[in-house]
C-alpha positions, 0 to 999 in steps of 0.5 A: 565340169565344162561343157564340151563340143563335139563333131558330131550330133552325139553331144546332146545324149552323150551330156545327158548321160555324164548328167545321170550317170554323176547322179548316180554315182552321187547317189551311191558315195551317200549310201557308202557314206551310212553305211560305213558309219555302222560299220566298226573295225577290230584291230588286232597288231598279234600275228600268227603264222603256221609253218608246215613241212609237206 
């Protein structure tokens, strides 16, 4: 990620926010990956359709 240029003094604060947000995103993604390792999905090709006339 390149360094941004800002016209006001919000640059350092916004850069700090982006860095913290990126760290949190990476932690969340790693947690989701770890959770996904323990998920087992069962899939069936059988479909049942119920139709009623009211």
